[in-house]
Rosetta silent file (secondary structure, phi, psi, omega in degrees, C-alpha in Angstrom):
SEQUENCE: XXXXXXXXXXXXXXXXXXXXXXXXXXXXXXXXXXXXXXXXXXXXXXXXXXXXXXXXXXXXXXXXXXXXXXXXXXXXXXXXXXXXXXXXXXXXXXXXXXXXXXXXXXXXXXXXXXXXXXXXXXXXXXXXXXXXXXXXXXXXXXXXXXXXXXXXXXXXXXXXXXXXXXXXXXXXXXXXXXXXXXXXXXXXXXXXXXXXXXXXXXXXXXXXXXXXXXXXXXXXXXXXXXXXXXXXXXXXXXXXXXXXXXXXXXXXXXXXXXXXXXXXXXXXXXXXXXXXXXXXXXXXXXXXXXXXXXXXXXXXXXXXXXXXX
SCORE:     score description
SCORE:     0.000 S_00000001
   1 L     0.000  137.209  179.552  147.360  -14.171 -114.340 S_00000001
   2 E   -85.286  123.931 -179.242  145.380  -12.791 -111.444 S_00000001
   3 L   -78.203  173.289  178.832  144.151  -15.492 -109.095 S_00000001
   4 L   -58.320  131.731 -178.243  140.810  -15.549 -107.301 S_00000001
   5 L  -119.024  138.640  175.502  140.652  -12.626 -104.917 S_00000001
   6 L  -112.580   17.680  175.916  138.530  -12.196 -101.829 S_00000001
   7 E   -64.646  138.211  174.695  139.687   -8.649 -101.243 S_00000001
   8 E  -135.752  156.738  173.778  136.848   -6.280 -100.433 S_00000001
   9 E  -125.710  153.440  171.679  136.551   -2.589  -99.702 S_00000001
  10 E  -100.973  120.855  175.683  133.883   -0.675  -97.829 S_00000001
  11 E  -102.004  133.130 -179.267  132.555    2.260  -99.823 S_00000001
  12 E  -124.955  128.703  177.729  130.719    5.012  -97.943 S_00000001
  13 E  -116.575  111.918 -175.799  128.714    7.783  -99.603 S_00000001
  14 E   -93.240  107.874  177.496  127.851   10.634  -97.234 S_00000001
  15 L  -105.942  167.020 -179.534  124.761   12.468  -98.419 S_00000001
  16 L   -67.844  -26.046 -178.507  122.825   15.275  -96.784 S_00000001
  17 L  -105.871  -44.824 -177.353  119.845   12.996  -96.147 S_00000001
  18 E  -132.401  152.378  171.496  121.225    9.452  -96.097 S_00000001
  19 E  -111.242  121.809  178.063  124.554    7.719  -95.713 S_00000001
  20 E  -105.835  140.092  178.173  124.966    4.674  -97.944 S_00000001
  21 E  -143.202  148.243 -177.865  127.678    2.114  -97.354 S_00000001
  22 E  -153.320  150.368  169.059  128.514   -1.192  -99.021 S_00000001
  23 E   -91.913  124.861 -175.256  131.040   -4.000  -99.110 S_00000001
  24 E  -133.431  137.930 -179.524  132.258   -4.338 -102.700 S_00000001
  25 E   -94.999  179.787 -175.032  134.812   -6.718 -104.177 S_00000001
  26 L   -64.689  -23.935  178.582  137.419   -6.151 -106.883 S_00000001
  27 L   -84.375    1.874 -179.591  135.036   -7.311 -109.583 S_00000001
  28 L    81.500   19.547  178.135  132.546   -4.635 -108.588 S_00000001
  29 L   -87.990  126.212  178.052  130.143   -7.080 -106.955 S_00000001
  30 E   -80.457  113.434 -175.212  128.175   -5.553 -104.092 S_00000001
  31 E   -84.213  -41.904 -179.100  128.440   -8.096 -101.264 S_00000001
  32 E  -158.587  153.168 -179.228  126.418   -6.290  -98.594 S_00000001
  33 E  -146.411  164.708  177.108  125.005   -2.833  -98.043 S_00000001
  34 E  -155.443  163.918  174.029  123.354   -0.586  -95.487 S_00000001
  35 E  -150.400  147.138 -179.618  121.991    2.927  -95.185 S_00000001
  36 E  -141.094  155.148  175.774  121.253    5.262  -92.302 S_00000001
  37 E   -65.297  138.657  179.544  119.820    8.751  -91.869 S_00000001
  38 L   -76.690  -42.184 -171.965  122.487   11.425  -91.895 S_00000001
  39 L    50.536   53.267 -172.358  120.725   13.951  -89.647 S_00000001
  40 H   -58.057  -32.779 -176.777  123.223   16.426  -91.062 S_00000001
  41 H   -62.649  -17.301  179.900  121.904   19.363  -89.038 S_00000001
  42 H   -78.852   -5.704  171.418  123.299   17.725  -85.880 S_00000001
  43 L   102.535  169.256 -174.260  126.799   18.500  -87.097 S_00000001
  44 H   -61.699  -40.392 -178.920  129.997   16.917  -88.276 S_00000001
  45 H   -63.114  -39.536  178.174  130.754   14.935  -85.130 S_00000001
  46 H   -64.634  -43.021 -178.791  127.335   13.280  -85.288 S_00000001
  47 H   -62.138  -41.176  176.237  127.794   12.437  -88.980 S_00000001
  48 H   -56.947  -40.973  179.617  131.147   10.806  -88.219 S_00000001
  49 H   -64.436  -37.591  177.997  129.373    8.651  -85.657 S_00000001
  50 H   -66.160  -41.559  178.016  126.753    7.569  -88.192 S_00000001
  51 H   -61.440  -44.027  178.337  129.489    6.645  -90.669 S_00000001
  52 H   -59.721  -39.820  177.962  131.247    4.625  -87.968 S_00000001
  53 H   -62.434  -40.137  177.409  127.995    2.801  -87.281 S_00000001
  54 H   -63.542  -46.322 -178.212  127.663    1.889  -90.958 S_00000001
  55 H   -65.061  -43.356 -179.854  131.246    0.654  -91.150 S_00000001
  56 H   -60.901  -41.328  179.197  130.976   -1.313  -87.908 S_00000001
  57 H   -60.968  -45.205 -177.652  127.795   -2.997  -89.136 S_00000001
  58 H   -71.964  -38.456  178.771  129.406   -4.059  -92.410 S_00000001
  59 H   -63.418  -39.350 -178.038  132.677   -5.180  -90.825 S_00000001
  60 H   -67.692  -21.556 -179.165  130.840   -7.370  -88.344 S_00000001
  61 L   -94.130   -0.206 -179.539  129.064   -9.122  -91.208 S_00000001
  62 L   -68.192  139.033  176.169  132.185   -9.970  -93.208 S_00000001
  63 L   -82.341  166.240 -179.511  132.833  -13.654  -93.714 S_00000001
  64 L   -66.268  -18.122 -179.388  136.215  -15.234  -93.034 S_00000001
  65 L   -81.682   -7.390 -178.978  136.758  -15.534  -96.781 S_00000001
  66 L  -104.331  137.201  176.203  136.800  -11.744  -97.190 S_00000001
  67 E  -114.536  116.178  179.238  139.788   -9.552  -96.494 S_00000001
  68 E   -78.145  117.612 -176.427  139.012   -5.877  -95.902 S_00000001
  69 E  -105.223   -4.967  177.974  141.785   -3.901  -97.586 S_00000001
  70 E   168.579  171.920 -179.991  140.476   -0.385  -97.094 S_00000001
  71 E  -125.980  128.865  176.068  137.651    2.105  -96.754 S_00000001
  72 E  -109.100  139.598 -176.089  136.657    4.627  -99.410 S_00000001
  73 E  -126.951  128.794  176.139  134.633    7.697  -98.510 S_00000001
  74 E  -108.077  126.010 -177.853  132.558    9.892 -100.820 S_00000001
  75 E  -142.849  149.088  172.924  131.590   13.286  -99.420 S_00000001
  76 L   -65.499  155.047  176.811  130.231   16.584 -100.654 S_00000001
  77 L   103.377  177.416  174.794  132.668   19.464 -100.802 S_00000001
  78 E   -85.480  119.310 -176.550  136.240   19.948 -101.899 S_00000001
  79 E  -116.545  131.027  174.307  138.231   16.999 -100.533 S_00000001
  80 E   -79.696  105.860 -172.224  142.023   16.719 -100.584 S_00000001
  81 L   -65.131  -24.690 -178.523  142.347   13.119 -101.871 S_00000001
  82 L   -74.576  -21.282 -179.163  145.893   12.646 -100.619 S_00000001
  83 L  -123.638  -19.573 -175.320  144.813   13.255  -96.996 S_00000001
  84 L    77.798   17.313  179.327  141.009   13.007  -96.982 S_00000001
  85 E   -80.805  134.614  174.882  140.731   16.493  -95.459 S_00000001
  86 E   -79.135  106.644 -175.820  137.485   18.386  -96.117 S_00000001
  87 E   -78.965  -42.581  176.137  138.842   21.634  -97.562 S_00000001
  88 E  -154.899  158.161 -176.539  135.473   23.300  -98.118 S_00000001
  89 L  -161.529  161.852  173.494  131.878   22.158  -98.128 S_00000001
  90 L   -66.232  155.012 -174.277  128.260   23.217  -98.350 S_00000001
  91 L   -78.120    7.511 -176.137  126.793   24.353  -95.016 S_00000001
  92 L   -70.951  -16.056  172.503  124.294   21.477  -94.752 S_00000001
  93 L  -118.336   96.589  179.946  126.685   19.668  -92.360 S_00000001
  94 L   -57.783  136.086  178.063  127.788   22.189  -89.703 S_00000001
  95 L    77.970   13.851 -178.228  131.410   21.763  -88.725 S_00000001
  96 L   -79.822  -34.062  178.977  132.267   19.609  -91.745 S_00000001
  97 L   -62.619  132.278 -178.529  134.968   21.918  -93.121 S_00000001
  98 L    88.843    0.079 -179.162  138.333   20.868  -91.744 S_00000001
  99 L   -71.219  122.703 -178.867  137.166   17.335  -90.917 S_00000001
 100 E   -85.734   75.886 -174.111  140.163   14.967  -91.326 S_00000001
 101 H   -58.493  -44.443 -178.377  138.244   12.049  -92.806 S_00000001
 102 H   -61.788  -52.211 -176.828  141.337   10.111  -93.845 S_00000001
 103 H   -65.744  -39.103 -176.945  143.187   10.408  -90.541 S_00000001
 104 H   -62.394  -52.060 -175.354  140.087    9.840  -88.416 S_00000001
 105 H   -77.159  -29.865  176.204  138.969    6.580  -89.997 S_00000001
 106 H   -65.145  -38.071  178.815  142.490    5.282  -90.618 S_00000001
 107 H   -69.396  -40.846 -176.697  143.203    5.670  -86.913 S_00000001
 108 H   -69.938  -39.009 -172.058  139.937    4.050  -85.841 S_00000001
 109 H  -110.025   -1.668  177.793  140.103    1.048  -88.183 S_00000001
 110 L    50.739   48.850  178.643  143.866    0.671  -88.772 S_00000001
 111 L  -147.269  168.858  176.538  143.393    0.315  -92.511 S_00000001
 112 E   -62.805  133.588  175.444  143.842    2.307  -95.707 S_00000001
 113 E  -129.902  128.327  178.912  141.285    5.130  -96.010 S_00000001
 114 E  -126.527  134.563 -179.500  140.799    7.162  -99.197 S_00000001
 115 E  -130.216  151.473  177.322  138.313   10.014  -99.546 S_00000001
 116 E  -157.752  170.850  178.343  137.181   12.201 -102.437 S_00000001
 117 E   -60.567  146.739 -174.896  134.398   14.473 -103.589 S_00000001
 118 H   -64.725  -36.245  178.339  131.014   12.807 -104.121 S_00000001
 119 H   -68.809  -38.071  175.723  130.740   13.770 -107.796 S_00000001
 120 H   -59.514  -44.140  179.912  134.240   12.391 -108.449 S_00000001
 121 H   -65.872  -38.520  178.969  133.198    9.136 -106.796 S_00000001
 122 H   -62.667  -42.996  178.329  129.961    9.025 -108.766 S_00000001
 123 H   -64.834  -44.247  179.171  131.846    9.394 -112.052 S_00000001
 124 H   -59.276  -42.607  178.791  134.397    6.772 -111.009 S_00000001
 125 H   -65.771  -42.304 -179.319  131.561    4.388 -110.107 S_00000001
 126 H   -63.944  -43.357 -179.219  129.658    5.006 -113.328 S_00000001
 127 H   -68.047  -34.072 -178.409  132.700    4.413 -115.528 S_00000001
 128 H   -76.987  -50.358 -171.227  133.595    1.277 -113.553 S_00000001
 129 H  -120.896   -4.893  175.986  130.214   -0.389 -113.079 S_00000001
 130 L   -77.938  177.396 -178.636  127.664    1.626 -115.062 S_00000001
 131 L   -87.212   52.987 -174.671  126.632    0.725 -118.577 S_00000001
 132 L  -124.968  -56.267 -172.992  129.249    2.992 -120.075 S_00000001
 133 L    70.227  171.985 -179.894  132.800    1.695 -120.067 S_00000001
 134 L  -152.328  130.218  178.036  135.681    3.897 -121.098 S_00000001
 135 L   -89.571  150.568  177.796  138.161    3.737 -123.936 S_00000001
 136 L   -58.796  142.605  177.396  141.781    4.767 -123.516 S_00000001
 137 L    82.126    8.152 -178.008  142.467    8.379 -124.392 S_00000001
 138 L   -97.244  153.928  171.652  138.932    9.525 -123.647 S_00000001
 139 E  -115.284  137.063 -178.020  137.756   12.408 -121.535 S_00000001
 140 E  -123.851  139.683  171.998  134.547   12.113 -119.546 S_00000001
 141 E  -122.661  137.587  174.491  132.500   14.778 -117.805 S_00000001
 142 E  -118.442  137.277  173.921  129.730   14.017 -115.341 S_00000001
 143 E  -118.286  130.338 -179.481  127.007   16.442 -114.298 S_00000001
 144 E  -114.153  113.408 -177.587  124.866   15.637 -111.260 S_00000001
 145 E   -95.786   88.846  175.803  121.486   17.360 -111.176 S_00000001
 146 L  -116.110 -139.611  173.995  120.344   17.199 -107.581 S_00000001
 147 L   -58.458  -40.229  173.017  119.449   19.980 -105.187 S_00000001
 148 L  -115.273 -165.387  178.096  122.503   21.700 -106.636 S_00000001
 149 E  -119.520  111.907  175.971  124.694   21.056 -109.671 S_00000001
 150 E  -107.412  177.771  179.207  127.801   18.958 -109.123 S_00000001
 151 E  -173.398  171.845 -179.922  130.229   17.492 -111.561 S_00000001
 152 E  -157.479  163.384 -178.058  133.472   15.677 -112.205 S_00000001
 153 E  -141.274  140.505  179.971  136.005   15.171 -114.973 S_00000001
 154 E  -136.203  137.659  177.091  138.166   12.243 -115.992 S_00000001
 155 E  -130.783  128.965  179.556  140.908   11.986 -118.621 S_00000001
 156 L    52.928   38.442  177.114  142.550    8.701 -119.647 S_00000001
 157 L    79.716    4.752 -178.922  140.871    6.920 -116.740 S_00000001
 158 E  -119.553  135.964  177.790  142.159    9.364 -114.111 S_00000001
 159 E   -66.877  141.209  174.151  140.129   11.914 -112.188 S_00000001
 160 L  -105.232  118.793 -174.693  141.082   15.548 -112.731 S_00000001
 161 L  -114.095  -18.349  178.043  140.751   17.459 -109.456 S_00000001
 162 L    88.315  168.414 -176.190  142.691   20.679 -109.977 S_00000001
 163 L   -63.381  -30.658 -177.590  145.282   22.541 -107.916 S_00000001
 164 L  -123.297   23.678  174.559  142.815   23.173 -105.080 S_00000001
 165 L    64.130   31.568 -175.364  140.483   20.166 -105.589 S_00000001
 166 L  -106.092   -8.972 -177.904  137.787   22.361 -107.175 S_00000001
 167 L   -56.348  133.319  177.843  137.467   20.825 -110.652 S_00000001
 168 L    99.463   -8.622  177.756  133.883   19.837 -111.363 S_00000001
 169 L   -81.459   59.734 -175.035  132.128   22.365 -109.147 S_00000001
 170 H   -62.227  -31.609 -177.321  130.296   23.603 -112.218 S_00000001
 171 H   -66.862  -18.547 -179.155  127.296   24.760 -110.199 S_00000001
 172 H   -91.958   -4.092  171.959  129.391   27.396 -108.428 S_00000001
 173 L   -67.689  171.272 -176.285  130.392   29.096 -111.677 S_00000001
 174 E  -111.597  149.611  174.030  128.441   32.226 -112.614 S_00000001
 175 E  -143.928  164.572  179.114  125.943   32.941 -115.364 S_00000001
 176 E   -89.314  127.133  177.259  123.687   35.830 -116.353 S_00000001
 177 E   -95.591  109.864 -176.922  120.057   35.476 -115.297 S_00000001
 178 L   -65.980  -20.617 -179.636  117.929   37.241 -117.916 S_00000001
 179 L   -79.366  -50.114 -179.472  114.949   37.448 -115.552 S_00000001
 180 L   -84.571  -11.873 -178.270  116.615   39.103 -112.556 S_00000001
 181 L    58.104   44.566  175.872  119.162   40.871 -114.782 S_00000001
 182 E  -152.353  165.804  176.633  122.037   39.898 -112.515 S_00000001
 183 E   -74.652  141.278  175.735  124.727   37.270 -112.131 S_00000001
 184 E  -138.492  162.396  171.038  123.767   34.103 -110.272 S_00000001
 185 E   -64.162  144.934 -179.078  125.417   30.779 -109.541 S_00000001
 186 H   -55.659  -40.896 -176.722  124.794   28.320 -112.361 S_00000001
 187 H   -69.031  -12.485  175.419  123.039   25.914 -109.981 S_00000001
 188 H   -64.247  -28.572  179.838  120.520   28.633 -109.109 S_00000001
 189 H  -116.232  -21.344 -175.699  118.983   27.951 -112.526 S_00000001
 190 L  -120.294   87.731  179.533  120.474   24.596 -113.559 S_00000001
 191 L   178.462 -177.908  174.411  119.683   21.938 -110.937 S_00000001
 192 H   -64.877  -49.107  176.863  116.656   20.372 -109.297 S_00000001
 193 H   -67.248  -27.456  177.540  116.119   23.420 -107.122 S_00000001
 194 H   -61.517  -37.866  176.818  117.002   25.513 -110.177 S_00000001
 195 H   -62.534  -39.368  176.171  113.908   24.223 -111.952 S_00000001
 196 H   -63.732  -38.641  178.016  111.898   25.383 -108.954 S_00000001
 197 H   -65.635  -40.281  177.357  113.540   28.810 -109.146 S_00000001
 198 H   -62.889  -41.432  178.401  112.729   29.112 -112.836 S_00000001
 199 H   -60.029  -41.882 -178.847  109.114   28.199 -112.064 S_00000001
 200 H   -69.373  -25.246  173.584  108.920   30.928 -109.427 S_00000001
 201 H   -68.003  -33.846 -179.365  110.199   33.445 -111.960 S_00000001
 202 H   -80.589  -34.496 -179.343  107.251   32.535 -114.175 S_00000001
 203 L  -119.783   78.403 -177.225  104.732   32.428 -111.303 S_00000001
 204 L   -59.417  143.876  176.802  105.878   35.236 -108.939 S_00000001
 205 L    88.483   -8.659  179.022  104.768   34.960 -105.339 S_00000001
 206 L   -70.814  154.481  178.165  104.366   31.212 -105.353 S_00000001
 207 L   -68.295  153.470 -179.836  105.746   29.281 -102.396 S_00000001
 208 L   -55.576  136.007  177.775  109.180   27.669 -102.893 S_00000001
 209 L  -132.140  156.447  175.653  109.006   24.451 -104.881 S_00000001
 210 L  -101.264  176.466 -178.164  111.594   21.901 -105.924 S_00000001
 211 H   -61.280  -39.137 -178.590  112.189   20.293 -109.262 S_00000001
 212 H   -61.998  -39.320 -179.584  110.153   17.200 -108.406 S_00000001
 213 H   -69.512  -36.315  176.616  107.086   19.293 -107.618 S_00000001
 214 H   -62.840  -41.298  178.138  107.408   21.223 -110.879 S_00000001
 215 H   -62.490  -40.914  178.001  107.505   17.905 -112.744 S_00000001
 216 H   -60.928  -40.867  179.313  104.377   16.778 -110.885 S_00000001
 217 H   -68.135  -36.676  176.191  102.592   19.966 -111.948 S_00000001
 218 H   -62.790  -44.689 -179.334  103.727   19.459 -115.521 S_00000001
 219 H   -65.323  -23.707  176.518  102.360   15.905 -115.484 S_00000001
 220 L   -84.108   -0.916  175.761   99.078   17.319 -114.212 S_00000001
 221 L    97.405    8.834 -177.438   98.909   19.522 -117.315 S_00000001
 222 L   -73.432  125.399 -176.336   99.983   22.878 -115.876 S_00000001
 223 H   -71.325  -33.909  178.387  101.263   25.135 -118.662 S_00000001
 224 H   -63.195  -37.697  177.425  103.450   27.273 -116.362 S_00000001
 225 H   -66.462  -38.675  177.900  105.321   24.148 -115.331 S_00000001
 226 H   -64.256  -41.402  178.056  105.790   23.209 -118.975 S_00000001
 227 H   -65.733  -39.061  178.702  107.175   26.668 -119.725 S_00000001
 228 H   -61.212  -43.199 -179.542  109.487   26.442 -116.717 S_00000001
 229 H   -65.269  -36.689  178.504  110.916   23.148 -117.955 S_00000001
 230 H   -63.111  -47.080 -179.921  111.444   24.650 -121.402 S_00000001
 231 H   -66.823  -39.697  178.697  113.387   27.615 -120.001 S_00000001
 232 H   -60.083  -42.920 -179.846  115.312   25.365 -117.618 S_00000001
 233 H   -65.922  -30.431  176.499  116.403   23.144 -120.507 S_00000001
 234 H   -67.916  -42.887  176.334  117.616   26.240 -122.357 S_00000001
 235 H   -62.327  -42.192 -178.950  119.781   27.240 -119.387 S_00000001
 236 H   -64.056  -45.015 -179.849  121.097   23.686 -119.129 S_00000001
 237 H   -61.101  -38.182  179.094  121.930   23.515 -122.822 S_00000001
 238 H   -61.126  -40.032 -179.760  123.875   26.775 -122.574 S_00000001
 239 H   -70.227  -36.907  176.009  126.093   25.312 -119.857 S_00000001
 240 H   -66.914  -37.589  174.914  126.733   22.130 -121.856 S_00000001
 241 H   -57.336  -44.074  179.787  127.582   24.350 -124.828 S_00000001
 242 H   -65.781  -42.298  178.445  130.160   26.108 -122.647 S_00000001
 243 H   -62.822  -37.307  178.256  131.617   22.812 -121.398 S_00000001
 244 H   -57.638  -43.553 -176.935  131.861   21.614 -124.998 S_00000001
 245 H   -83.717  -24.171 -179.994  134.060   24.569 -125.908 S_00000001
 246 H   -87.426  -34.762 -172.916  136.056   24.682 -122.674 S_00000001
 247 L  -115.919  -32.593 -178.341  136.733   20.966 -122.173 S_00000001
 248 L    56.265   56.229 -178.610  135.750   19.198 -125.414 S_00000001
 249 L   -74.782  157.310  173.317  134.811   15.910 -123.707 S_00000001
 250 L   -71.812  -25.991 -175.038  134.147   12.690 -125.578 S_00000001
 251 E  -163.069  151.534  174.237  130.963   12.232 -123.589 S_00000001
 252 E  -121.752  123.233  175.986  128.880   13.775 -120.811 S_00000001
 253 E   -96.703  129.725 -178.294  127.196   11.518 -118.250 S_00000001
 254 E  -111.976  122.072 -179.546  124.188   13.102 -116.557 S_00000001
 255 E  -128.373 -166.687 -178.003  123.174   11.865 -113.121 S_00000001
 256 L    94.283  171.341 -174.292  121.352   13.039 -110.022 S_00000001
 257 H   -60.223  -29.435 -178.100  117.699   12.997 -109.057 S_00000001
 258 H   -67.010  -18.994 -178.805  116.519   14.928 -112.126 S_00000001
 259 H   -62.804  -27.870 -178.878  117.520   12.017 -114.364 S_00000001
 260 H   -63.170  -23.256 -179.532  114.424   10.130 -113.213 S_00000001
 261 H  -107.756   20.336 -172.269  112.236   12.637 -115.081 S_00000001
 262 H   -64.019  -22.437  178.969  114.440   12.880 -118.166 S_00000001
 263 H   -62.169  -19.990  177.367  111.718   11.650 -120.532 S_00000001
 264 H   -82.908  -36.220 -170.040  110.182   15.106 -120.036 S_00000001
 265 H  -116.127  -15.043 -178.354  113.271   17.223 -120.654 S_00000001
 266 H   -60.001  -45.888  177.729  115.889   15.177 -122.525 S_00000001
 267 H   -61.053  -36.128  177.304  114.349   15.834 -125.979 S_00000001
 268 H   -64.625  -43.040 -179.936  114.192   19.573 -125.170 S_00000001
 269 H   -62.394  -46.003 -179.599  117.840   19.552 -124.125 S_00000001
 270 H   -63.612  -37.411  178.472  118.942   17.740 -127.278 S_00000001
 271 H   -65.161  -41.044  178.687  116.974   20.158 -129.475 S_00000001
 272 H   -66.732  -39.002  178.130  118.627   23.144 -127.797 S_00000001
 273 H   -66.461  -37.632  177.246  122.073   21.597 -128.187 S_00000001
 274 H   -61.854  -37.063  178.792  121.399   20.920 -131.852 S_00000001
 275 H   -65.849  -30.214  175.988  120.566   24.597 -132.281 S_00000001
 276 H   -81.069  -12.126 -175.737  123.997   25.419 -130.817 S_00000001
 277 L    79.237   20.757 -179.486  125.634   22.898 -133.107 S_00000001
 278 L   -93.476  123.814 -175.208  126.870   20.863 -130.135 S_00000001
 279 L  -117.115   11.916 -179.741  127.047   17.144 -130.876 S_00000001
 280 L   -59.255  131.786 -179.261  128.808   15.787 -127.766 S_00000001
 281 E   -64.887  137.521  174.655  127.088   12.496 -126.799 S_00000001
 282 E  -112.128  135.324  174.991  124.935   12.602 -123.671 S_00000001
 283 E  -133.384  147.997  178.343  124.196    9.474 -121.637 S_00000001
 284 E   -85.026  140.309  174.307  122.149    9.004 -118.486 S_00000001
 285 L   -61.039  148.635 -174.567  123.810    7.615 -115.381 S_00000001
 286 L  -116.619  -13.028 -176.424  122.725    4.054 -114.658 S_00000001
 287 L   -91.129   -9.290  179.067  123.786    3.337 -111.076 S_00000001
 288 H    59.804 -136.718 -176.103  121.473    5.857 -109.440 S_00000001
 289 H   -74.176   -4.269  179.505  122.198    6.472 -105.768 S_00000001
 290 H   -89.987   -8.141 -176.254  124.718    3.596 -105.671 S_00000001
 291 H   -57.530  -40.612 -177.157  127.279    5.312 -107.920 S_00000001
 292 H   -64.455  -39.470 -179.076  129.011    6.978 -104.973 S_00000001
 293 H   -71.765  -36.130  175.567  129.590    3.787 -102.984 S_00000001
 294 H   -63.885  -44.744 -179.693  130.973    1.987 -106.037 S_00000001
 295 H   -65.429  -37.920  178.541  133.278    4.901 -106.756 S_00000001
 296 H   -63.501  -42.021  177.289  134.393    5.139 -103.133 S_00000001
 297 H   -64.440  -38.913 -179.629  135.301    1.453 -103.127 S_00000001
 298 H   -62.964  -31.917  175.920  137.156    1.859 -106.414 S_00000001
 299 H   -54.296  -40.652 -179.060  139.331    4.545 -104.788 S_00000001
 300 H   -68.028  -47.549 -177.600  140.643    1.816 -102.512 S_00000001
 301 H   -64.468  -32.273  177.945  141.263   -0.718 -105.279 S_00000001
 302 H   -68.147  -24.063  178.215  143.129    1.875 -107.338 S_00000001
 303 H   -88.996  -16.144 -175.018  145.514    2.329 -104.394 S_00000001
 304 L  -132.591   80.769 -179.684  145.957   -1.407 -103.795 S_00000001
 305 L   -57.238  148.231  179.313  146.491   -3.382 -107.014 S_00000001
 306 L   -65.620  147.575  177.926  145.626   -7.061 -106.908 S_00000001
 307 L   -76.511  127.950  179.607  148.497   -9.455 -106.334 S_00000001
 308 E   -90.782  127.317 -178.969  149.420  -11.301 -109.530 S_00000001
 309 L  -119.661    0.000    0.000  150.196  -14.990 -109.036 S_00000001
């Protein structure tokens, strides 16, 4: 029997706009949290300093009854989980590629540090603390619809990362764009910014818009925005159709900022999938922007099993 545990981990989720960090215990209870601006354009060294500030703030607030057993870090890009090295990353944080996250924070705090890709952490958090759960022998895929399209995959409760830590970067795959008649990255059409790109295809010459603005125009009754959402949902359904045949998951969890407007597009997506004959269950993520910090903390607990007494 496992006795009462006061072990806690600090989970850190490094986003392009904000860095979220939290103290979380083995039961998945969030004890304390904080967030700070990333100011990503100032570069990797600055971002490391912001992360250190978050960790220092949370460590200083720990009570004597809590034992910090490690730090988990969620970051964009391809992360080598065994070392925490940033293998590749989007350019929104200059100098982030090659950053030794594991070694840096382990040296500074003299504790276990585990790092992984942000979509992997989001999936881990959702399965652990979201309203989903997971049965043995199941495969799960998560798609994150933000500025780009991220993703993650889990089989039998274990993340699948691939030989070069690239599994789940669905947005970087290629698809045919019928409007431009050329190949584009999937996230160019299937993401929050992708919805804006589809809108601009329908209304040439318009200033760049994001997915949120297209939704606002749709809610105001604009027909071009409605058409853009329809075409966007068709592109999205095609990619889920492909995942169905390539991976055959038991379920797909959909997260990211676009989930907040799903009442507009979820029925369209389901109708398109029905036309393809795809019946894989879709569920919306429930932890929102906290999924990454829960998943980052879980990385630590998975490396340090509770002591059985």
